[in-house]
C-alpha positions in Angstrom: 7.8 61.1 14.2 7.2 64.8 14.8 3.8 65.9 16.2 1.3 66.1 13.4 -0.1 69.4 14.4 3.4 71.0 14.2 4.6 69.3 11.1 4.5 71.3 7.7 1.8 69.1 6.2 1.3 70.6 2.7 4.2 71.5 0.5 3.5 72.3 -3.1 5.8 70.6 -5.5 8.5 73.2 -6.4 8.1 72.2 -10.1 4.5 73.5 -10.1 5.7 77.0 -9.4 8.7 76.8 -11.8 7.0 75.1 -14.8 3.5 73.9 -14.5 3.6 72.3 -18.0 6.7 70.3 -17.1 5.0 69.2 -13.9 1.9 68.0 -15.7 4.0 66.2 -18.4 6.0 64.4 -15.6 2.8 63.4 -13.8 1.1 62.2 -16.9 3.8 59.7 -17.7 4.1 58.2 -14.3 3.2 54.5 -14.1 0.1 53.4 -12.2 0.1 50.7 -9.5 -3.2 49.2 -8.3 -3.0 47.4 -5.0 -5.2 46.2 -2.2 -4.9 46.0 1.6 -6.4 42.9 3.1 -6.2 40.6 6.1 -8.2 39.9 9.2 -10.5 42.2 11.1 -8.7 45.1 12.9 -5.3 44.4 11.5 -5.0 48.1 10.6 -5.7 48.2 6.9 -7.6 51.5 6.9 -5.1 53.1 9.3 -2.3 52.1 6.9 -4.0 53.7 3.9 -4.8 56.8 6.0 -1.1 57.1 6.9 -0.1 56.7 3.2 -2.5 59.5 2.2 -1.2 61.7 4.9 2.5 61.1 4.3 2.1 61.6 0.5 0.4 65.0 1.1 -2.9 63.8 -0.4 -5.3 65.3 2.2 -6.4 68.9 2.2 -6.4 71.2 5.2 -10.1 71.1 5.7 -10.0 67.3 5.5 -7.3 67.3 8.2 -9.4 69.6 10.4 -12.4 67.2 9.9 -10.2 64.2 10.7 -9.0 65.7 13.9 -12.6 66.5 14.9 -13.9 63.1 14.0 -11.0 61.4 15.8 -12.1 63.0 19.0 -15.8 62.0 18.4 -15.6 58.4 17.0 -11.8 57.7 16.8 -10.3 54.6 18.5 -6.8 56.2 19.3 -7.7 58.3 22.3 -6.3 61.8 21.8 -4.3 60.8 18.7 -5.3 61.1 15.1 -7.3 58.1 13.9 -6.1 57.7 10.3 -8.6 54.9 9.6 -11.4 57.6 9.5 -9.9 58.9 6.2 -11.0 55.6 4.6 -13.9 54.3 6.6 -16.6 56.6 5.2 -19.7 54.6 6.0 -21.5 55.4 9.2 -21.7 51.7 10.1 -17.9 51.4 9.5 -17.2 54.3 11.9 -19.6 53.0 14.5 -18.1 49.5 14.5 -14.5 50.5 13.7 -14.4 48.1 10.8 -14.4 48.2 7.0 -17.6 46.9 5.2 -17.4 48.1 1.6 -14.4 48.4 -0.7 -13.0 51.9 -0.4 -10.8 53.2 -3.3 -8.3 55.9 -2.8 -5.8 57.7 -5.1 -2.4 59.1 -4.1 0.8 59.8 -5.9 4.5 60.1 -5.1 7.4 61.5 -7.1 7.9 58.1 -8.9 4.5 56.6 -9.3 0.7 57.0 -9.1 -1.4 54.6 -7.0 -5.0 53.4 -6.6 -5.4 51.5 -3.4 -8.5 49.4 -2.4 -9.2 49.0 1.3 -11.0 45.7 1.5 -13.1 44.3 4.4 -11.6 41.8 6.8 -14.9 40.1 7.9 -15.6 36.7 6.2 -19.1 37.8 5.4 -17.6 40.5 3.1 -15.3 38.2 1.2 -17.1 39.0 -2.0 -16.1 42.6 -1.6 -12.5 41.6 -1.2 -12.6 39.6 -4.4 -14.0 42.6 -6.2 -11.1 44.8 -5.1 -8.5 42.1 -5.8 -9.7 41.5 -9.4 -8.0 44.6 -10.8 -5.0 44.7 -8.4 -1.3 44.2 -9.3 -0.2 43.8 -5.6 -1.7 42.8 -2.3 -0.6 44.1 1.1 -1.5 41.4 3.5 -1.6 42.9 7.0 -1.0 40.8 10.1 -1.4 42.1 13.7 2.0 41.5 15.3 0.1 40.4 18.5 -2.1 37.9 16.9 -0.1 36.4 14.0 -1.5 34.6 11.0 -5.2 34.1 11.3 -8.0 32.4 9.3 -8.8 35.5 7.3 -5.0 36.1 6.6 -5.1 32.7 4.9 -8.4 33.2 3.2 -7.3 36.6 1.7 -3.9 35.2 0.7 -5.5 32.3 -1.1 -8.0 34.6 -2.9 -5.2 37.0 -3.9 -3.3 34.2 -5.5 -6.4 32.8 -7.0 -7.2 36.0 -9.0 -3.6 36.2 -10.1 -2.0 38.8 -7.9 1.8 38.2 -8.4 3.2 40.6 -5.8 2.5 40.1 -2.1 3.7 42.2 0.8 3.4 40.7 4.3 3.0 43.8 6.4 3.4 42.8 10.0 1.6 45.7 11.6 1.3 47.2 15.1 4.9 46.5 15.8 4.8 49.3 18.4 2.4 47.1 20.5 5.0 44.3 20.8 7.9 46.7 21.5 9.3 46.2 18.0 10.3 42.6 18.9 12.4 41.1 16.1 11.6 37.5 17.1 7.9 38.2 17.0 8.3 39.5 13.4 10.4 36.5 12.3 8.0 33.9 13.8 5.1 35.4 11.9 7.1 35.5 8.7 8.0 31.8 9.0 4.4 30.9 9.8 3.2 32.7 6.8 5.9 31.3 4.5 4.7 27.7 5.3 1.2 28.6 4.3 2.2 30.7 1.3 4.1 27.7 -0.2 0.9 25.6 0.1 -1.3 28.0 -1.9 1.4 28.7 -4.5 2.7 32.1 -3.4 6.3 31.6 -4.4 7.7 34.8 -2.9 6.6 37.7 -0.8 8.2 40.8 0.8 7.9 41.0 4.6 8.0 44.4 6.2 7.6 45.2 9.9 5.5 48.4 10.2 3.3 50.5 12.4 0.5 52.2 10.4 -0.4 54.3 13.4 3.2 55.5 14.3 4.5 55.5 10.7 7.4 53.0 11.2 8.9 51.8 7.9 6.1 53.3 5.9 8.0 56.1 4.1 11.3 56.0 6.0 13.2 53.3 7.8 12.4 53.4 11.5 15.1 53.7 14.2 12.8 51.5 16.3 13.7 48.5 14.0 17.4 48.8 13.5 17.5 45.0 12.8 15.4 45.5 9.6 17.4 46.5 6.5 14.8 45.9 3.8 12.8 48.5 1.8 10.2 50.7 3.3 6.6 50.0 2.2 6.5 53.0 -0.1 9.9 52.2 -1.6 8.7 48.7 -2.5 5.4 50.0 -4.0 7.4 52.5 -6.1 9.8 49.9 -7.5 7.7 46.7 -8.0 7.3 45.5 -11.6 3.9 46.1 -13.2 1.9 43.4 -15.0 1.4 45.8 -18.0 4.9 44.9 -19.1 3.8 41.2 -19.3 0.7 42.2 -21.3 3.0 43.7 -24.0 4.7 40.4 -24.5 1.5 38.6 -25.4 0.0 38.2 -28.8 -2.3 41.0 -30.0 -6.0 40.8 -28.8 -8.8 43.3 -28.7 -12.3 42.5 -27.6 -14.7 44.6 -29.6 -16.9 46.7 -27.4 -18.6 48.9 -30.0 -18.9 49.0 -33.8 -18.2 52.6 -34.7 -20.2 53.7 -37.7 -20.7 57.5 -37.7 -21.4 57.6 -41.4 -21.5 55.5 -44.6 -17.8 56.1 -45.2 -16.4 54.9 -41.9 -16.7 51.5 -40.1 -14.3 50.9 -37.2 -14.2 48.6 -34.2 -13.6 50.1 -30.8 -12.2 48.4 -27.7 -9.3 48.2 -25.3 -6.3 46.2 -26.3 -5.7 43.4 -23.7 -2.5 42.0 -25.1 0.4 42.7 -27.4 0.8 45.5 -30.0 -0.7 46.2 -33.3 0.1 48.5 -36.3 -1.4 49.1 -39.7 -0.6 46.2 -42.1 -0.7 43.5 -39.4 -2.7 40.4 -40.4 -5.6 39.7 -38.0 -8.3 37.1 -37.5 -11.8 37.7 -36.2 -13.0 35.2 -33.5 -15.4 33.4 -33.4 -16.1 33.8 -37.2 -12.5 32.9 -38.1 -12.5 35.5 -41.0 -9.1 37.0 -41.8 -8.2 40.6 -42.7 -5.5 43.2 -42.3 -5.4 46.3 -40.1 -6.0 49.4 -42.2 -5.7 52.1 -39.6 -5.6 52.7 -35.8 -7.8 55.7 -34.9 -8.1 57.7 -31.7 -9.6 61.0 -30.7 -6.2 62.7 -31.2 -5.6 61.2 -34.6 -4.2 58.0 -36.2 -1.5 56.0 -34.5 1.5 54.2 -36.1 1.2 51.6 -33.3 -1.0 50.7 -30.3 -0.3 48.5 -27.4 -1.9 46.7 -24.4 -3.9 49.0 -22.2 -4.8 51.5 -24.9 -8.4 52.1 -26.1 -8.5 52.5 -29.8 -10.7 52.1 -32.9 -9.4 49.8 -35.6 -10.4 49.7 -39.2 -9.9 46.7 -41.5 -9.0 46.4 -45.2 -11.9 44.0 -45.8 -15.6 44.0 -45.1 -15.8 41.2 -42.6 -18.5 40.4 -40.0 -17.4 42.0 -36.7 -19.8 42.8 -33.9 -19.8 43.5 -30.2 -18.2 40.6 -28.4 -16.0 39.6 -31.3 -12.3 39.5 -30.7 -9.8 40.9 -33.2 -6.5 38.9 -32.7 -3.2 38.2 -34.2 -3.8 36.0 -37.2 -1.3 33.4 -36.2 -2.4 33.1 -32.5 -6.1 33.7 -32.1 -7.9 32.7 -28.8 -10.1 29.6 -28.5 -13.8 29.2 -28.7 -15.8 26.5 -26.8 -19.2 26.1 -25.1 -18.1 23.8 -22.1 -15.5 24.6 -19.5 -14.0 23.8 -16.2 -13.8 26.9 -13.9 -13.2 28.1 -10.4 -16.2 29.9 -9.0 -16.3 32.4 -6.1 -20.0 32.5 -5.1 -21.1 36.1 -4.0 -24.9 35.8 -3.6 -26.8 35.2 -0.4 -28.9 32.6 -2.2 -26.9 29.4 -2.9 -25.8 28.4 -6.4 -28.5 26.3 -8.1 -26.9 23.7 -10.5 -28.8 23.6 -13.8 -30.2 27.1 -13.4 -29.4 29.4 -16.3 -27.4 32.6 -15.5 -26.0 35.3 -17.7 -22.2 35.0 -18.2 -20.3 38.2 -19.0 -16.7 37.8 -20.3 -15.1 40.8 -21.8 -17.8 42.2 -24.1 -19.5 38.9 -24.5 -22.8 37.9 -22.8 -24.0 34.3 -23.1 -26.5 32.1 -21.2 -24.7 29.6 -18.9 -25.7 26.8 -16.7 -23.5 25.2 -14.0 -23.1 21.6 -13.0 -22.9 20.5 -9.4 -19.4 21.4 -8.0 -16.7 18.9 -8.5 -15.5 20.0 -5.0 -15.4 23.0 -2.7 -12.1 24.4 -1.5 -11.6 24.8 2.3 -9.3 27.9 2.2 -8.1 27.2 5.7 -6.8 23.6 5.1 -6.9 23.7 1.2 -8.8 20.4 1.4 -11.2 19.5 -1.4 -14.7 19.0 0.1 -17.7 17.3 -1.5 -20.5 19.8 -2.2 -23.8 19.8 -4.0 -23.9 23.6 -4.3 -21.9 26.7 -3.2 -23.1 29.1 -0.5 -22.1 32.7 0.0 -18.3 33.3 -0.1 -17.7 29.6 -1.0 -15.1 28.7 -3.6 -15.5 25.7 -5.8 -14.5 24.0 -9.1 -17.3 23.2 -11.4 -18.1 22.6 -15.1 -20.3 25.0 -17.0 -22.1 24.9 -20.4 -22.9 28.0 -22.5 -25.7 28.3 -25.1 -23.3 29.4 -27.8 -19.5 29.3 -28.2 -17.5 31.7 -26.0 -14.2 33.2 -27.1 -11.8 32.7 -24.2 -8.3 32.1 -22.9 -7.4 30.2 -19.8 -7.2 32.6 -16.9 -3.7 31.3 -16.2 -1.9 29.7 -19.1 0.7 27.0 -19.1 3.5 29.6 -18.6 1.7 31.1 -15.6 0.7 34.2 -17.5 -2.6 35.8 -16.7 -5.4 36.5 -19.2 -7.9 38.3 -17.0 -9.9 39.9 -19.8 -10.7 36.7 -21.7 -10.3 34.3 -18.8 -12.3 35.9 -16.1 -16.1 36.3 -16.0 -19.0 37.2 -13.8 -22.4 35.4 -13.5 -25.6 37.5 -13.3 -29.0 36.3 -12.1 -31.4 36.6 -15.0 -34.3 37.6 -12.7 -32.7 40.1 -10.3 -29.8 41.3 -12.5 -27.5 40.9 -9.5 -24.0 39.7 -9.8 -23.9 36.3 -8.1 -20.4 35.0 -8.8 -17.0 35.6 -10.2 -15.1 33.0 -12.0 -11.9 32.0 -13.7 -11.8 29.6 -16.7 -9.3 26.7 -16.5 -9.8 25.0 -19.8 -12.4 23.9 -22.4 -13.7 20.4 -21.9 -12.6 18.0 -24.6 -16.1 17.0 -25.4 -16.7 20.7 -26.3 -14.5 20.2 -29.4 -15.3 16.5 -30.0 -19.2 16.6 -30.0 -20.7 18.2 -33.1 -24.1 18.6 -34.6 -24.9 15.9 -37.1 -26.5 17.2 -40.3 -29.9 15.6 -41.2 -31.5 15.5 -44.6 -35.0 15.5 -43.2 -35.6 18.9 -41.5 -37.9 19.7 -38.7 -40.0 21.8 -41.2 -40.4 18.7 -43.4 -41.6 16.6 -40.5 -44.1 19.3 -39.5 -45.4 19.6 -43.1 -45.9 15.9 -43.2 -48.2 16.2 -40.2 -49.9 19.3 -41.6 -49.4 21.2 -38.3 -47.2 23.8 -36.6 -45.1 22.3 -33.7 -45.9 23.8 -30.3 -45.0 23.3 -26.7 -48.0 24.0 -24.4 -46.3 24.5 -21.0 -48.9 24.1 -18.2 -47.7 25.6 -14.9 -49.4 26.1 -11.6 -49.7 24.8 -8.1 -50.2 21.2 -7.2 -54.0 20.6 -7.3 -54.6 23.5 -9.7 -55.9 21.2 -12.4 -52.9 21.1 -14.8 -53.0 17.4 -15.6 -56.8 17.3 -15.9 -56.9 20.2 -18.4 -53.8 19.0 -20.3 -55.4 15.6 -20.7 -58.6 17.2 -22.1 -56.5 19.3 -24.5 -54.7 16.3 -25.9 -58.0 14.4 -26.3 -59.4 17.3 -28.4 -56.3 17.5 -30.5 -56.4 13.7 -31.1 -60.0 13.9 -32.3 -58.9 16.5 -34.8 -56.1 14.2 -36.1 -53.4 16.4 -34.6 -50.1 14.6 -33.7 -49.4 15.4 -30.0 -47.8 14.0 -26.9 -48.5 14.7 -23.2 -45.5 14.9 -20.8 -46.9 14.8 -17.3 -44.8 15.7 -14.2 -45.6 12.5 -12.2 -45.2 10.2 -15.2 -41.8 11.5 -16.1 -40.5 10.9 -12.6 -41.2 7.2 -13.0 -38.6 6.9 -15.7 -36.5 9.7 -17.2 -36.3 11.7 -13.9 -36.6 8.9 -11.3 -33.2 9.8 -9.9 -34.3 13.3 -9.0 -35.7 14.6 -5.7 -37.6 17.8 -4.9 -34.8 20.2 -3.8 -34.5 23.4 -5.8 -31.5 22.0 -7.7 -33.3 18.8 -8.5 -36.4 20.7 -9.6 -34.3 22.7 -12.0 -32.7 19.6 -13.5 -36.1 18.0 -13.8 -37.3 20.9 -15.9 -34.1 21.1 -18.0 -34.4 17.4 -19.0 -38.1 17.8 -19.8 -37.3 20.9 -21.9 -34.7 19.0 -23.9 -37.2 16.2 -24.6 -39.9 18.7 -25.6 -37.4 20.3 -28.0 -36.7 16.9 -29.6 -40.4 16.3 -30.0 -41.0 19.7 -31.7 -38.1 18.7 -34.1 -40.3 15.7 -34.9 -43.2 18.1 -35.7 -45.3 17.3 -32.7 -47.6 19.4 -30.5 -46.2 18.8 -27.0 -48.4 19.2 -24.0 -46.6 19.4 -20.6 -48.0 19.5 -17.1 -45.4 20.5 -14.5 -45.5 22.7 -11.4 -42.2 24.2 -12.7 -42.2 26.8 -9.9 -39.3 29.0 -11.0 -39.5 31.6 -13.8 -35.9 31.2 -14.7 -36.4 27.5 -15.7 -39.5 28.2 -17.7 -37.6 31.0 -19.5 -34.8 28.5 -20.0 -37.2 26.1 -21.8 -38.7 29.0 -23.8 -35.2 29.8 -25.0 -34.6 26.3 -26.2 -37.6 26.6 -28.7 -38.0 28.3 -32.0 -39.7 31.7 -31.9 -43.4 31.4 -31.2 -43.3 27.7 -30.4 -43.5 28.0 -26.6 -46.9 28.7 -25.1 -47.0 29.3 -21.4 -50.3 28.3 -19.9 -50.8 29.5 -16.4 -53.4 27.5 -14.5 -54.1 30.2 -12.0 -55.6 28.6 -8.8 -55.3 30.2 -5.4 -53.4 28.2 -2.8 -56.5 27.9 -0.6 -58.5 26.3 -3.4 -55.7 24.0 -4.5 -55.2 22.9 -0.9 -58.9 22.3 -0.4 -58.9 19.9 -3.3 -55.7 18.1 -2.1 -56.6 15.0 -4.2 -53.4 13.2 -3.4 -53.2 14.3 0.3 -49.9 16.1 -0.4 -50.8 19.4 1.3 -51.8 17.6 4.4 -48.4 15.9 4.6 -46.6 19.1 3.8 -48.5 21.0 6.6 -47.6 18.2 9.1 -43.9 18.3 8.1 -43.9 14.8 6.6 -43.3 16.2 3.1 -40.4 18.7 2.6 -39.8 21.2 -0.2 -43.5 21.3 -1.2 -44.4 24.1 -3.5 -46.7 26.7 -1.9 -45.9 25.5 1.6 -42.1 25.5 2.3 -40.9 26.0 -1.3 -41.8 29.1 -3.4 -43.9 29.3 -6.5 -43.1 32.2 -8.9 -46.2 32.9 -10.9 -45.8 33.8 -14.6 -45.8 37.5 -15.2 -47.0 37.5 -18.8 -48.2 34.0 -19.9 -49.6 33.5 -23.4 -52.7 32.0 -21.8 -54.1 32.4 -18.2 -56.8 30.1 -17.0 -58.7 31.1 -13.8 -60.1 27.7 -12.6 -62.4 29.5 -10.1 -64.4 30.9 -12.9 -63.9 28.5 -15.8 -64.5 24.7 -16.0 -61.8 22.3 -17.2 -63.7 21.7 -20.5 -64.0 25.4 -21.1 -60.3 25.9 -20.4 -59.4 23.1 -22.8 -61.5 24.6 -25.6 -59.9 28.0 -25.2 -56.4 26.5 -25.3 -57.1 24.4 -28.4 -58.5 27.5 -30.1 -55.3 29.4 -29.3 -53.1 26.5 -30.6 -55.0 26.1 -33.9 -55.3 29.9 -34.4 -59.1 29.9 -34.5 
């Protein structure tokens, strides 16, 4: 290739000078391909993207000047231009010569527009790679010609296939460092083919390249006369897009917003994720099941005669039916399913391990529901594809698990029986309710059969009737605090006072429950969560019976206390924080547990080697350093009875 400094780098498209409107019209109707570059560390991903940006004339003169200057200061190519610096924008990336975050870049050719995501190669940033792959149509898997197929090559290939990327390019990079050896290229292709078949990649396009030298990027290289396939850019320009597949699906549009600018207009806005729609088409609203007909399709530029997958529109209906954010408007003869229990693949993205039983927010399309996960059925070893036993999932782990939502979720399997992808209604993310951080991405396999077969049985005697019979309002008095804080003592006094007043109550004590209902549970975080979940379910049944339920549990995590609160009717859950400093509780140490925990005999003990998350706004706070147990009991009873 000619010397960069002497080559005419910037050439304005001649059509711009001749007819700017024609140029803009042509550019507007180009198709868009989203793709990622991935692979192991230092396989040349950033350099390849930099070369693509340069060769497509997508860098400005001042950027080129800065690139040449930066190449001399922090580049890794000696006196040559380091194209990776066009993409590696973080200071830490430039210092280490690696990619940490996902970098998105746009470029265009005469035939197509592109958005490319440069994803990290390090295993610790696998979650970043999944983020970039989730919206991609194609993956360029780079392999260093000197090193061959590595662990991260396999990991990224597995993940690319997992999220549904259909088109894979095996770019054997740095061919210049192996003297463009054909046998080295063929050996890598064969090695990769064997692994690709195992993970379900049915076909891929292998191209020998040099991102640094530019071989086979935009033009066939004289250094590889034995290669007669397409150049990388030729392949990117001609590959079939998934949007064509979306058009063949049945019509579906998740509702993101109910558009009501005035009393005379009520429309439902969202992006069409499958099929086509036009006025007069019969539709069904999910999950309500109500049927209607499309009245009009409205956009900012006016009404449409037809809309298709990928377009964002507002739809009005002939009938006044109940439609809200999260509903799905679908073809009447083929609506999506609803269920509240699923099997899914989870990619865990948080530093803290998954906690089975903990409640997370699940976001799928425009829907947000509360969701809890069961212990994984198995974890997948992406290197061997073995299914490994696991009780939880750590950072970057991939596993298959069952999950339960608090209300029906409208969904489609991420990959249906015909192999078609339904990313919008089949993919989801999980969000920690306390930190609001995204902790996982997932793909729904199918609804569990029990989700359809288990129904609520209608009862003639209602919970209100049971409460009226007892002449009281059901409550759950949830005592929480450190071990030794006095929870059980005060809870026992409260129930004695209620009993003397002829109130119908029941005391659930943490130690007593572990002798029966929860005797199979230990004291790990996951077991503590399951312990509280079970107690919450029992407490809910008791309030249905009209009882005042008194509980005494450490219940160290806010998320689980909030989970139990969500199980109850409004106003029924009363959080009672027995606020005792750790030093005071430890000084009491009635059962000798703190002493054992300090000596290492007792693991996972709250306050010592397991955290306690104090309530932020409890209904009742009891300071046991300034109030006796009897005084505390009187105050709690007065609150319950409304005195």
